[in-house]
C-alpha positions in Angstrom: -94.4 21.6 89.5 -90.6 22.1 88.6 -87.9 20.3 86.3 -85.7 18.4 88.7 -83.1 16.7 87.5 -85.1 15.6 84.6 -88.1 14.9 86.6 -91.4 17.0 87.3 -91.3 17.6 90.5 -93.7 19.5 92.7 -91.9 22.8 94.3 -95.0 23.0 96.9 -98.6 21.4 97.6 -99.6 24.1 99.7 -97.3 26.3 100.7 -93.7 25.7 101.6 -93.8 27.3 105.1 -96.8 25.0 106.0 -95.5 21.9 104.2 -91.7 22.7 106.4 -93.2 23.5 109.7 -95.2 20.5 109.9 -91.8 18.2 108.9 -90.4 19.8 112.0 -93.6 19.5 114.1 -95.2 16.6 112.9 -94.5 14.7 110.0 -94.2 15.6 105.6 -94.4 12.9 103.3 -91.9 13.6 100.0 -91.8 11.8 96.8 -88.6 11.1 96.4 -88.8 8.5 93.3 -86.5 10.8 91.1 -83.9 8.9 93.3 -81.7 6.9 91.3 -82.0 3.2 92.3 -79.5 1.0 91.2 -79.2 -3.0 92.1 -75.5 -4.3 92.2 -75.1 -8.1 92.5 -72.6 -11.0 91.6 -69.8 -12.7 93.4 -67.6 -9.2 93.8 -69.9 -7.1 94.8 -68.8 -6.2 98.0 -64.9 -5.9 96.9 -66.5 -4.1 93.7 -68.1 -1.2 95.6 -65.0 -1.1 98.3 -63.1 0.0 95.1 -65.3 2.3 93.8 -66.5 4.6 96.9 -64.3 6.3 99.9 -66.0 4.3 102.7 -65.7 1.1 104.4 -68.9 -1.3 103.7 -66.8 -3.3 106.2 -68.1 -1.5 108.8 -71.8 -2.5 108.5 -73.4 -5.2 108.1 -76.3 -7.4 106.2 -79.6 -5.2 107.1 -77.6 -1.8 107.2 -77.0 1.3 105.1 -74.1 3.3 104.9 -73.6 6.9 103.4 -71.2 7.2 100.9 -69.1 9.5 98.3 -68.2 8.3 94.9 -64.9 10.3 93.5 -62.9 10.3 90.2 -59.2 10.1 90.2 -58.5 13.4 91.6 -60.7 13.2 94.4 -63.2 15.1 93.3 -66.9 14.0 94.4 -68.8 12.8 91.5 -71.8 11.7 93.7 -72.9 11.5 97.0 -75.1 8.1 98.3 -76.3 5.6 100.3 -75.5 2.0 100.0 -77.7 -0.7 101.0 -76.6 -4.0 102.0 -79.3 -6.7 101.3 -79.4 -10.5 101.5 -79.3 -10.7 97.7 -77.1 -7.8 96.9 -76.6 -4.4 97.5 -79.1 -1.7 96.3 -77.2 1.9 96.1 -79.3 5.1 95.9 -77.7 8.1 94.0 -78.7 11.6 93.2 -81.5 12.0 90.1 -79.2 14.2 87.9 -76.4 11.8 88.4 -78.3 8.8 87.4 -77.3 8.0 84.1 -73.5 9.3 84.7 -73.2 7.2 87.9 -74.9 4.1 85.7 -72.0 4.7 83.0 -69.1 5.5 85.3 -70.2 2.5 87.9 -70.3 -0.5 84.8 -67.6 1.1 83.1 -65.6 -0.2 86.1 -67.4 -3.1 87.3 -66.0 -6.7 86.6 -67.3 -9.4 84.3 -68.6 -11.3 87.6 -70.8 -8.1 89.0 -74.2 -6.8 87.4 -75.3 -3.3 88.1 -79.0 -2.9 87.2 -81.0 0.2 86.9 -84.8 -0.3 89.1 -85.3 3.1 89.1 -88.3 3.0 86.8 -89.4 -0.1 88.9 -89.4 0.8 92.3 -91.0 4.0 93.6 -89.5 6.0 97.0 -91.2 8.0 99.0 -90.3 9.3 102.5 -92.5 10.2 105.7 -90.2 12.7 107.8 -90.7 13.8 110.9 -90.8 13.5 115.1 -93.7 12.0 114.9 -93.0 9.8 112.0 -93.1 6.2 113.6 -96.6 6.8 115.2 -97.8 7.9 111.4 -96.8 4.9 109.4 -99.0 2.5 108.6 -96.7 -0.3 109.2 -96.1 -2.9 112.6 -92.8 -3.4 113.8 -90.5 -0.3 112.9 -90.1 0.7 116.3 -87.0 -0.8 116.9 -85.5 -0.1 113.2 -82.1 1.8 114.1 -81.0 4.4 112.2 -79.9 3.8 108.6 -81.3 0.2 109.4 -83.9 -1.2 107.0 -86.2 -4.4 106.6 -89.0 -5.6 104.4 -92.3 -4.6 106.2 -96.0 -4.3 105.1 -97.1 -1.0 104.6 -100.4 0.0 104.2 -100.7 -3.7 103.4 -98.3 -3.6 100.3 -94.9 -5.2 100.3 -92.1 -2.8 100.6 -88.9 -2.2 101.6 -88.5 0.1 104.5 -85.3 2.0 105.4 -84.5 4.5 108.5 -82.3 7.4 106.5 -83.7 10.8 106.3 -82.5 14.1 104.7 -84.2 16.3 106.5 -82.6 16.1 110.2 -85.6 14.3 111.5 -86.3 10.5 112.3 -88.6 9.0 109.5 -88.7 6.3 107.0 -87.7 5.9 103.4 -90.2 3.6 101.5 -89.2 1.2 98.3 -92.5 -0.3 97.1 -92.9 -1.1 93.1 -94.0 2.0 91.2 -97.6 0.3 90.6 -98.6 -0.1 94.4 -96.8 3.7 95.2 -100.4 5.6 95.3 -102.3 3.0 97.4 -98.7 3.6 100.1 -99.0 7.6 99.5 -102.9 8.0 99.8 -103.1 5.5 102.9 -100.4 7.3 104.6 -102.0 10.8 104.1 -105.3 9.6 104.6 -104.3 8.4 108.2 -102.2 11.1 109.0 -104.4 14.4 107.8 -106.2 14.6 111.3 -102.7 14.5 113.2 -101.1 17.3 110.5 -99.3 15.3 108.3 -98.7 17.2 105.1 -97.8 16.2 101.3 -93.9 18.3 100.7 -92.4 19.4 97.8 -89.0 20.5 97.0 -89.4 23.7 98.9 -89.6 22.0 102.1 -87.1 19.4 101.7 -84.5 22.0 100.6 -85.2 24.3 103.5 -85.2 21.0 106.2 -81.9 19.7 104.7 -80.1 22.7 104.9 -80.9 23.8 108.3 -79.6 20.5 109.2 -76.8 20.8 107.2 -77.3 18.3 104.9 -75.3 18.6 101.5 -76.8 19.4 98.0 -74.9 17.8 95.2 -74.8 20.2 92.4 -74.3 23.2 95.0 -72.5 22.4 98.2 -70.0 19.3 96.2 -69.5 18.4 93.0 -66.3 17.6 90.8 -64.6 20.7 91.9 -64.6 20.0 95.7 -63.2 17.2 97.5 -64.7 15.4 100.4 -62.6 17.1 103.3 -63.4 20.7 101.7 -67.2 19.8 101.9 -67.0 18.5 105.7 -67.6 15.1 104.6 -64.0 14.0 105.4 -65.2 11.2 107.8 -66.7 8.9 104.7 -63.5 8.6 103.8 -61.2 5.4 104.8 -57.5 5.9 103.6 -57.1 2.4 105.6 -59.4 0.3 104.2 -57.5 -0.7 100.8 -57.5 1.2 97.6 -60.0 2.8 95.7 -60.5 5.1 93.2 -59.5 8.9 94.2 -57.8 7.2 97.3 -54.1 8.5 96.6 -55.4 11.9 95.6 -57.5 12.4 98.9 -54.5 11.0 101.0 -52.2 14.2 99.7 -55.0 16.3 100.9 -55.7 14.8 104.1 -52.0 15.4 104.9 -51.6 18.9 103.2 -55.3 19.8 104.8 -58.0 21.0 102.6 -57.5 24.7 100.9 -61.3 25.6 101.2 -64.4 24.5 104.2 -68.2 24.5 104.4 -69.1 27.3 106.7 -72.8 28.4 108.2 -74.0 31.9 107.7 -77.0 33.5 109.3 -78.3 36.7 107.9 -81.0 38.8 108.7 -85.0 38.3 107.6 -84.9 39.4 104.0 -81.3 39.1 103.4 -81.1 35.6 101.4 -77.9 34.6 100.0 -78.1 32.7 97.4 -75.9 29.8 95.4 -72.7 31.6 93.9 -73.1 35.1 95.5 -70.0 36.5 96.9 -68.9 36.0 100.6 -66.5 38.8 101.6 -64.1 39.1 105.2 -62.2 42.6 105.4 -63.5 43.4 101.7 -62.1 40.9 100.5 -63.6 38.1 98.9 -63.0 34.7 100.6 -65.4 32.2 98.9 -69.0 32.4 97.7 -72.2 31.1 99.0 -72.8 27.0 98.0 -77.0 27.2 99.0 -79.2 29.0 100.8 -82.8 30.0 101.8 -85.2 31.5 104.6 -86.0 29.2 107.6 -89.6 29.2 108.7 -88.7 27.4 111.5 -85.5 29.6 112.5 -86.7 32.7 111.8 -84.5 33.8 109.5 -82.2 33.1 106.1 -79.1 30.2 106.6 -76.8 29.4 104.1 -73.8 27.4 103.3 -70.7 28.8 102.0 -67.4 27.2 100.5 -64.4 29.7 102.1 -60.9 29.7 102.4 -59.7 27.9 105.1 -59.6 29.6 108.6 -61.0 32.6 107.0 -64.4 32.8 108.6 -64.4 31.0 112.1 -67.3 30.7 114.0 -68.3 33.9 115.8 -66.6 36.1 112.7 -68.8 38.2 110.8 -69.2 38.3 107.2 -70.8 40.5 103.9 -72.6 38.3 101.3 -73.9 39.5 98.1 -77.4 39.9 98.4 -79.6 41.5 95.3 -76.4 43.6 94.5 -75.9 44.8 97.8 -73.8 44.1 100.5 -75.4 42.0 103.7 -74.1 41.0 107.0 -73.7 37.5 107.6 -72.9 35.8 111.1 -71.0 33.1 110.8 -72.4 30.0 112.9 -72.0 26.5 114.2 -73.1 23.7 112.1 -75.8 22.6 111.7 -78.3 24.9 112.1 -80.7 23.0 113.8 -80.3 19.6 115.3 -83.8 17.5 115.1 -85.1 13.9 116.2 -83.1 11.9 113.4 -82.2 9.0 115.5 -78.5 8.9 116.8 -77.7 11.1 113.4 -74.2 12.0 114.4 -73.1 8.5 115.4 -74.7 6.1 113.3 -74.7 8.1 109.6 -71.1 8.2 110.1 -70.5 4.4 109.8 
C-alpha cells in the first residue's frame, strides 16, 4: 500500500507483472475511488462548463462523456478530466491530487445559479479493463454501450452508473456505485472472473498500461507549466466554441506553434528512464523524461519525454540518464501499444 494523492492505495495485489498481463489478455479490476467526483447542476451548468473547459460540450449529448482540460489564464493545464452529461446535470471526474484545488477553482468561477457538489465520498468508482471485459461484466445490456458512453445499469444486482472509457488502452467499464455497496460489486466481479484469469490490479499495472497507451498522467506529463499543445492534447482545445479561461493564451500558442512536444522513447531491458531524467541529442540536453517504466507486455522499458520541438523525430536516437549513466534510447511512434478500446482514436477525441 502506498500514498497516492492523499489516499492509501495498493501498488500491487500479487505482482505488477501478473496484473499487467491480465489487463492485456483478459481483464483487471482497479479501485479508482480516489478520483474526485463532482456533480454540476443548475440552469447555467452547460454554459458554465463551456466557459471553464477547453473542449466543446456541444459536440456530445446526454448519455455521453468527453475528455477535457481545465486551464488557467496563461493556458497552463490545471487538470485533465472527464465530463459526463447526465439527464439531471453533469458529473466531472478529476484527478485525486487536484480534487480540493479543482473544487475551489470551479466554485470560485461558478455563477449563483450553478451548484458544484463534491460526491467523492458518497460514490465509489471501480474499473474493469481488458479485451474480455464485456463478457465478464455481471450486468446485462452493455454490449451496445459505445466508447465514452454511459448509462444506468444493474451490476451484481446493485444499481450503478456504468461508463465505457478507460485508462489502459483496452476496452472496459468504469462503475459508479454507492460507497456502501461497492464491496459486493467488487467481490462479485472477482469471484465470477477468477476462473477466466481476472485479477485485482494496483497502481503499478495501471501506470504501465496507461503509459503503453501513451495516456498522460497529471503531475508527470503535464501540469500548469505545460500547455495542451505541448502535451499532444491540442485536439481537446476548441478555439472556435467561444470564450473560455485560457483561450487567448492558447490561441497564441497555436498560432506561433508550441516550443516543446511529447515523444516516445524505447530503451534496452534494464535501462528504465524515470521522471525527470535528462534527454540528450548530440551531447546537448533537449528535454527530460516525464514518465518511464518497464513494459512487461512489450518486453522492454518505455518512456514519455517533453523535448524541444523538432529535436527528436521518430527514428532518431537519443540518450537518457539512467542511474547516473547515459543509456541509448530510440524515438518511436506513439502510442507504444494499441489495445482493444472501442474506436479510441475517434470517439475519445470529441
